[in-house]
C-alpha positions as a Python dict, from the first residue, in 0.01 Angstrom:
ca = {
    (1, 'M'): (0, 0, 0),
    (2, 'R'): (270, 240, 74),
    (3, 'Q'): (439, 172, -262),
    (4, 'I'): (103, 264, -433),
    (5, 'T'): (82, 575, -233),
    (6, 'N'): (439, 686, -324),
    (7, 'C'): (372, 620, -686),
    (8, 'A'): (56, 834, -672),
    (9, 'A'): (240, 1104, -492),
    (10, 'I'): (514, 1103, -766),
    (11, 'A'): (254, 1116, -1031),
    (12, 'V'): (75, 1410, -892),
    (13, 'L'): (400, 1589, -833),
    (14, 'G'): (498, 1534, -1181),
    (15, 'L'): (171, 1661, -1309),
    (16, 'L'): (217, 1972, -1086),
    (17, 'V'): (591, 2032, -1223),
    (18, 'S'): (482, 1983, -1578),
    (19, 'G'): (161, 2181, -1576),
    (20, 'H'): (341, 2499, -1668),
    (21, 'S'): (438, 2361, -2011),
    (22, 'L'): (79, 2204, -2044),
    (23, 'A'): (-66, 2557, -2038),
    (24, 'A'): (-224, 2684, -2361),
    (25, 'P'): (23, 2903, -2567),
    (26, 'D'): (5, 3268, -2491),
    (27, 'A'): (48, 3496, -2796),
    (28, 'S'): (74, 3820, -2563),
    (29, 'H'): (379, 3653, -2400),
    (30, 'G'): (502, 3547, -2750),
    (31, 'E'): (491, 3903, -2870),
    (32, 'E'): (720, 3993, -2562),
    (33, 'V'): (954, 3724, -2648),
    (34, 'Y'): (965, 3809, -3020),
    (35, 'Q'): (1116, 4136, -2918),
    (36, 'S'): (1450, 3949, -2889),
    (37, 'C'): (1400, 3814, -3259),
    (38, 'Q'): (1376, 4185, -3393),
    (39, 'D'): (1751, 4226, -3371),
    (40, 'C'): (1748, 4036, -3711),
    (41, 'H'): (1365, 4003, -3819),
    (42, 'S'): (1067, 4220, -3866),
    (43, 'L'): (718, 4121, -3931),
    (44, 'D'): (691, 4324, -4265),
    (45, 'T'): (1043, 4389, -4408),
    (46, 'N'): (1344, 4170, -4470),
    (47, 'D'): (1650, 4274, -4259),
    (48, 'L'): (1929, 4063, -4152),
    (49, 'G'): (1676, 3776, -4156),
    (50, 'P'): (1367, 3740, -4359),
    (51, 'R'): (1024, 3893, -4275),
    (52, 'H'): (791, 3699, -4070),
    (53, 'R'): (438, 3788, -4152),
    (54, 'G'): (265, 3490, -4274),
    (55, 'V'): (553, 3254, -4191),
    (56, 'V'): (324, 2972, -4045),
    (57, 'G'): (240, 2744, -4336),
    (58, 'R'): (478, 2905, -4559),
    (59, 'K'): (761, 2695, -4758),
    (60, 'A'): (1108, 2768, -4591),
    (61, 'G'): (1340, 2968, -4822),
    (62, 'S'): (1042, 3095, -5031),
    (63, 'I'): (1025, 3485, -5002),
    (64, 'P'): (1174, 3585, -5349),
    (65, 'D'): (1344, 3904, -5236),
    (66, 'Y'): (1571, 3753, -4948),
    (67, 'N'): (1895, 3587, -4997),
    (68, 'Y'): (1843, 3257, -4809),
    (69, 'S'): (2141, 3015, -4741),
    (70, 'P'): (2135, 2725, -4982),
    (71, 'A'): (2079, 2491, -4699),
    (72, 'L'): (1756, 2656, -4606),
    (73, 'K'): (1638, 2712, -4957),
    (74, 'N'): (1693, 2348, -5029),
    (75, 'S'): (1560, 2215, -4704),
    (76, 'G'): (1205, 2125, -4823),
    (77, 'L'): (1051, 2229, -4503),
    (78, 'T'): (736, 2392, -4454),
    (79, 'W'): (698, 2620, -4131),
    (80, 'T'): (450, 2423, -3912),
    (81, 'E'): (432, 2452, -3552),
    (82, 'E'): (631, 2140, -3529),
    (83, 'T'): (913, 2248, -3759),
    (84, 'L'): (904, 2602, -3622),
    (85, 'D'): (958, 2459, -3256),
    (86, 'K'): (1246, 2234, -3378),
    (87, 'W'): (1385, 2551, -3550),
    (88, 'L'): (1373, 2770, -3251),
    (89, 'T'): (1516, 2498, -3048),
    (90, 'D'): (1845, 2447, -3258),
    (91, 'P'): (1820, 2594, -3613),
    (92, 'Q'): (2190, 2443, -3696),
    (93, 'K'): (2044, 2095, -3602),
    (94, 'L'): (1744, 2109, -3797),
    (95, 'V'): (1933, 2272, -4110),
    (96, 'P'): (2302, 2257, -4090),
    (97, 'G'): (2448, 2546, -4263),
    (98, 'S'): (2171, 2787, -4239),
    (99, 'K'): (2233, 3132, -4134),
    (100, 'M'): (2047, 3133, -3820),
    (101, 'F'): (2217, 3060, -3483),
    (102, 'F'): (1974, 3241, -3222),
    (103, 'H'): (1768, 2984, -3042),
    (104, 'L'): (1504, 2977, -2744),
    (105, 'D'): (1584, 2737, -2475),
    (106, 'A'): (1227, 2737, -2310),
    (107, 'A'): (972, 2538, -2448),
    (108, 'K'): (706, 2775, -2318),
    (109, 'D'): (873, 3080, -2514),
    (110, 'R'): (889, 2885, -2836),
    (111, 'A'): (518, 2777, -2811),
    (112, 'D'): (421, 3140, -2736),
    (113, 'V'): (619, 3296, -2999),
    (114, 'I'): (481, 3042, -3248),
    (115, 'E'): (136, 3122, -3122),
    (116, 'Y'): (206, 3504, -3166),
    (117, 'L'): (317, 3429, -3530),
    (118, 'K'): (6, 3225, -3596),
    (119, 'E'): (-251, 3455, -3446),
    (120, 'R'): (-112, 3801, -3507),
    (121, 'A'): (161, 3793, -3782),
    (122, 'R'): (-69, 3644, -4056),
}
């Protein structure tokens, strides 16, 4: 009986600890986090990085007036929630040879930025 109680306590603790990551993505927080992206990106104009308006659902490397790396241009990726999360986790792991090195360590920050791009940067 004590073993069952311990297992139940561990399960509840696990839910409490992971509950933060289970929260729905927050576009408002994503907008705040996105400010760190603006050193290289803008929603509406190409800069050091390509513009982001409409990025969710767009084929990677497809904006005609931006000079993408050959690696990204030929990656065959489409920017979905899943690929954006992988990209923001480690762009060089997803597409070796791409220009981007910036990453977001926190899963919640990545989810919130992606939600911001989905909701407010269409």
